[in-house]
C-alpha positions in Angstrom: 102.0 91.1 155.4 101.0 89.4 152.7 99.0 85.7 153.2 102.2 83.8 151.1 104.4 85.4 153.4 105.6 82.3 155.7 104.2 81.7 158.3 106.7 83.3 161.2 106.7 86.2 159.0 103.2 86.6 159.7 103.4 85.7 163.2 106.3 88.7 163.9 104.7 90.7 162.5 100.2 90.6 164.0 102.3 90.6 167.3 104.2 94.5 166.6 101.0 95.2 165.1 98.2 93.6 167.9 100.2 91.2 169.8 100.0 91.9 173.7 102.4 94.8 174.7 103.2 96.2 178.2 103.2 92.9 180.8 105.4 94.0 183.4 107.4 90.4 182.4 108.4 91.9 178.9 110.5 94.3 177.3 113.4 92.4 178.9 115.8 90.1 178.9 116.3 89.3 182.4 117.1 86.1 183.2 114.8 86.2 186.7 112.0 87.7 185.8 111.5 85.8 182.8 111.8 83.0 184.4 109.3 84.0 187.2 106.5 84.5 184.5 106.7 81.9 183.0 106.5 79.6 185.4 103.3 81.9 186.8 101.6 81.6 183.8 102.3 77.2 183.8 98.6 76.4 183.8 97.6 80.3 185.3 95.8 83.3 182.6 97.9 86.2 182.4 95.1 87.9 184.2 95.7 86.0 187.4 99.3 86.0 186.6 99.3 89.7 186.9 97.5 90.2 190.2 100.9 88.4 192.5 104.5 89.1 189.6 105.3 92.4 191.1 104.4 91.5 194.6 106.4 88.1 194.4 109.5 90.0 192.9 109.1 93.0 195.1 109.1 90.3 198.2 112.2 88.1 195.9 114.5 90.8 194.1 117.1 88.0 193.0 117.7 83.8 192.4 119.8 85.2 195.5 117.1 86.8 197.6 114.6 83.3 196.0 117.4 80.9 196.9 118.0 82.1 200.5 113.8 82.2 201.7 112.4 79.7 203.7 110.2 77.4 201.7 107.7 78.5 204.1 108.1 82.2 203.2 108.0 80.9 199.0 104.6 79.1 199.3 103.3 82.0 201.3 103.9 84.4 198.8 103.3 82.1 195.9 99.6 81.5 198.1 96.0 81.6 196.0 98.1 80.8 192.9 97.2 77.1 192.5 99.6 74.1 191.9 102.1 74.6 194.8 104.4 72.1 192.9 105.4 74.9 191.0 106.6 77.0 194.4 108.5 74.7 195.9 110.3 73.7 192.5 111.6 77.1 192.0 112.5 77.2 195.0 114.7 74.4 194.7 115.6 75.2 190.9 116.8 78.9 192.9 118.8 76.5 194.8 120.7 74.8 192.2 121.4 78.1 190.6 123.1 80.0 193.3 124.6 77.0 195.5 125.6 74.8 192.4 125.5 77.4 189.3 127.1 80.1 190.5 124.4 82.6 190.7 126.0 81.7 186.6 122.7 81.8 183.7 121.5 79.1 181.7 122.2 80.6 178.3 120.1 77.4 175.9 117.9 75.1 175.8 119.2 72.6 177.9 121.1 74.5 180.4 117.8 75.6 181.6 115.6 72.0 181.1 117.7 70.9 183.3 116.8 72.6 185.9 113.8 72.0 188.4 110.2 72.6 187.3 111.3 74.1 184.1 110.2 71.7 180.7 110.7 71.6 177.4 108.6 74.4 176.7 109.7 76.7 179.6 112.6 75.9 178.4 112.1 77.6 175.0 110.5 80.5 175.8 113.1 81.8 177.9 116.3 80.7 175.7 113.8 82.5 173.1 112.6 85.5 174.9 116.3 86.1 176.4 118.8 84.5 173.9 117.6 84.7 170.9 118.2 81.2 170.7 116.5 79.6 167.8 114.0 77.2 169.5 110.2 76.6 169.4 108.1 76.4 172.0 104.9 74.3 172.7 102.6 74.8 175.1 99.1 74.1 175.1 98.1 76.8 173.2 100.5 76.9 170.7 100.0 73.4 170.1 96.7 74.5 169.3 97.3 76.8 166.6 99.7 74.7 165.0 97.6 71.5 164.4 94.3 73.8 163.9 97.1 75.3 161.1 98.4 71.9 159.6 94.8 70.5 160.0 94.0 68.4 156.7 91.7 66.2 155.8 90.1 63.7 158.5 91.4 63.3 161.7 95.1 60.9 161.4 93.9 57.3 163.2 97.1 58.3 165.5 97.3 61.4 167.9 100.5 63.3 166.6 103.7 62.5 168.5 105.8 65.1 170.9 108.4 65.0 168.8 107.0 65.0 165.4 105.2 67.9 166.5 107.9 70.0 168.0 110.3 68.6 164.6 107.2 70.5 162.3 107.2 73.4 165.2 111.0 73.9 164.8 110.9 73.6 160.6 109.0 76.9 160.6 111.7 79.0 161.7 114.0 80.7 159.7 117.9 80.4 160.3 118.3 83.4 159.8 115.9 84.5 162.9 117.1 87.6 165.1 116.9 87.5 168.5 114.2 90.4 168.0 111.9 88.3 166.0 112.7 85.3 168.1 111.3 86.7 170.8 108.1 88.5 169.2 107.2 85.5 167.3 107.0 83.1 170.5 105.2 86.3 172.4 102.9 85.8 168.9 102.3 82.5 169.1 101.2 83.0 172.9 98.9 86.1 172.2 97.8 84.2 169.3 96.5 81.0 171.4 95.5 82.8 174.3 93.2 85.4 172.6 92.4 84.4 169.0 93.4 81.2 168.2 90.1 80.4 171.2 89.4 76.6 172.4 85.9 78.1 172.0 85.0 80.2 169.6 87.8 80.9 167.6 88.6 84.5 165.9 89.7 83.6 163.0 88.4 87.1 161.4 91.3 88.1 163.7 94.1 85.3 162.4 96.9 86.1 160.1 97.3 82.6 159.9 93.5 81.8 158.0 94.7 82.3 154.7 96.1 78.9 154.9 95.2 77.5 158.3 93.1 74.1 157.5 90.6 74.2 161.1 89.3 77.4 159.2 88.8 75.8 156.0 86.6 73.2 157.4 83.8 75.6 158.5 85.0 73.4 161.8 87.5 75.4 163.3 86.4 74.3 167.4 86.9 70.6 165.9 90.2 70.7 166.0 92.6 69.7 167.6 91.3 66.7 168.9 90.6 66.3 171.8 91.7 64.0 174.5 89.4 61.7 176.7 89.3 63.8 179.8 88.8 62.0 183.4 85.5 61.9 184.7 85.3 64.5 187.5 84.6 63.8 191.2 83.8 65.1 194.1 85.3 64.9 197.1 84.4 65.9 200.9 87.1 67.1 202.9 86.1 67.8 206.8 88.1 70.9 208.6 88.5 71.0 212.0 89.7 74.2 213.5 90.8 73.9 216.9 90.7 77.8 218.6 91.9 78.9 222.2 90.5 80.5 224.8 93.2 83.2 223.8 92.2 83.3 219.9 95.0 80.9 218.8 94.4 78.8 216.1 96.2 75.2 216.1 97.5 74.4 212.4 99.5 71.7 210.7 101.5 71.3 207.5 99.9 68.9 204.8 102.3 66.4 203.7 104.8 67.3 200.5 102.6 65.6 198.2 98.9 65.5 197.2 96.4 68.2 197.4 97.8 71.8 198.5 101.2 69.8 199.6 103.4 71.6 202.4 100.7 74.0 202.7 98.8 74.3 205.9 95.1 73.9 207.2 93.4 72.9 210.1 93.1 69.0 211.1 91.3 67.2 207.7 88.7 64.6 207.7 88.5 62.6 203.8 85.7 59.8 203.8 82.0 59.6 204.3 82.7 57.9 207.9 84.1 61.8 209.4 81.1 63.3 208.6 79.7 62.0 211.7 83.3 63.2 213.5 82.3 67.1 213.9 79.0 66.5 216.2 81.6 63.0 218.3 83.6 66.0 219.4 81.3 67.7 221.1 81.3 65.3 223.6 84.6 65.9 224.5 85.6 67.7 227.9 88.1 70.3 226.4 85.1 71.0 223.6 83.2 74.3 224.6 81.6 74.5 221.4 81.3 73.6 218.0 80.5 76.1 215.8 79.5 74.7 212.0 80.3 77.4 208.7 78.8 77.3 204.9 80.1 74.0 202.9 82.3 75.3 199.9 83.2 74.4 197.1 86.7 74.6 196.0 87.7 73.1 191.6 90.7 71.7 190.8 91.4 70.8 187.6 90.1 67.7 187.0 88.0 67.1 190.7 85.9 70.1 193.8 86.8 69.6 197.1 83.7 70.3 199.3 84.5 71.7 202.3 83.3 71.1 205.2 84.0 73.2 208.2 84.1 73.6 212.1 85.5 75.8 214.3 85.8 74.0 217.9 86.5 76.0 220.9 89.1 74.1 222.7 88.8 74.7 226.6 92.1 73.5 227.3 95.1 75.6 228.5 99.2 75.0 227.8 100.3 74.5 224.2 99.3 70.7 223.4 98.1 70.4 221.5 94.3 69.4 220.6 92.9 65.9 221.4 90.8 65.6 218.6 90.9 63.4 215.5 92.9 64.4 212.2 95.2 65.8 214.5 99.3 65.1 213.8 100.9 66.7 217.0 104.4 66.6 215.3 103.1 68.8 212.3 101.3 71.2 213.5 101.3 74.0 216.8 99.2 77.0 217.9 99.4 80.2 216.0 98.0 83.8 217.1 95.3 84.6 213.8 97.4 87.4 212.4 100.3 85.3 212.5 98.7 82.4 211.0 97.9 84.9 208.5 100.7 85.0 206.9 101.6 80.4 206.5 101.3 79.0 202.9 97.7 78.8 203.3 95.3 77.5 200.7 93.8 79.8 198.7 89.7 79.3 200.1 91.0 78.9 203.4 92.6 82.0 203.7 89.1 83.0 203.1 87.3 81.6 205.3 90.6 82.3 208.0 89.9 86.1 207.1 85.5 86.0 207.6 86.8 84.6 211.3 89.5 86.6 212.4 86.9 90.1 210.5 84.1 88.2 213.1 85.9 88.2 216.1 87.1 91.4 215.9 83.2 92.3 215.6 82.2 90.9 218.9 84.9 91.6 220.3 84.4 95.7 219.9 80.3 95.6 220.9 
């Protein structure tokens, strides 16, 4: 393919020659599998999604199975992928497809865009992969490829708007593009952004667009596109109190529907500097037999770090009543056996903690 060929043709040829092949969601026009993969790939790398995709499909093999599942089951299967709002919206969209659309899939960009959790770029990817619709994706990777290719002269005073960028991206798609070409182009643009035109140290020598790429010609491709101002990264301290009853059961409660770890299960959780004294104060309570402090762990989120101060509270009182501890919400929690707790939708760092607690308790009991 010559360097003078249109961008579309060069990307199609490059994808078929050097792009990613054999991913479990490739080579199919099954809307369920393509939709699921695109939702999982939002803000998540392919290597991470590969660890979850097939397992999720095995657990929910169809949109009907996904719609009929409880949100708890869906969140549990999603646990570890992060950005749990995606799982809640995926579940909601499945119910819309089954209950409102009679199990019929949307067949174009507009129909997919109307579903919960499906944005412009995700809808475009599904429409291109499943139906060959002539519509351009504009996820973060593709935006970077195009903005670098279009780079000319000094940076503009005003950043290009999403509408302007979409219009220019659409103009790159030939009217005669076949369904197979649209699928290859869409995958190729994703592959270029993820594996070649990377944010740092782009591999311009391997790029099919380098001959007329403005950013490459400038000699400083990493400077494009102009970076947006990033919010200051914050660090928050959270104190987690895990009540453990005499029979080994743990008290866990569901988080609110909004915010970090929304809808997931955690021990009672406290925030703010004053909470640092709470674990020690709990040690004076008559129903607390002992306190055990675990090592502090740091969990990185997109724009903040969570320092997790973890405590195990041996709760001496019997019965199913909620433990009278700070942060306990009796109407949102329950006692769970460790094995049942590990089947719940848990934040990834807490799942690791609980697995270690269970392993340690089994080791102690076998001595």
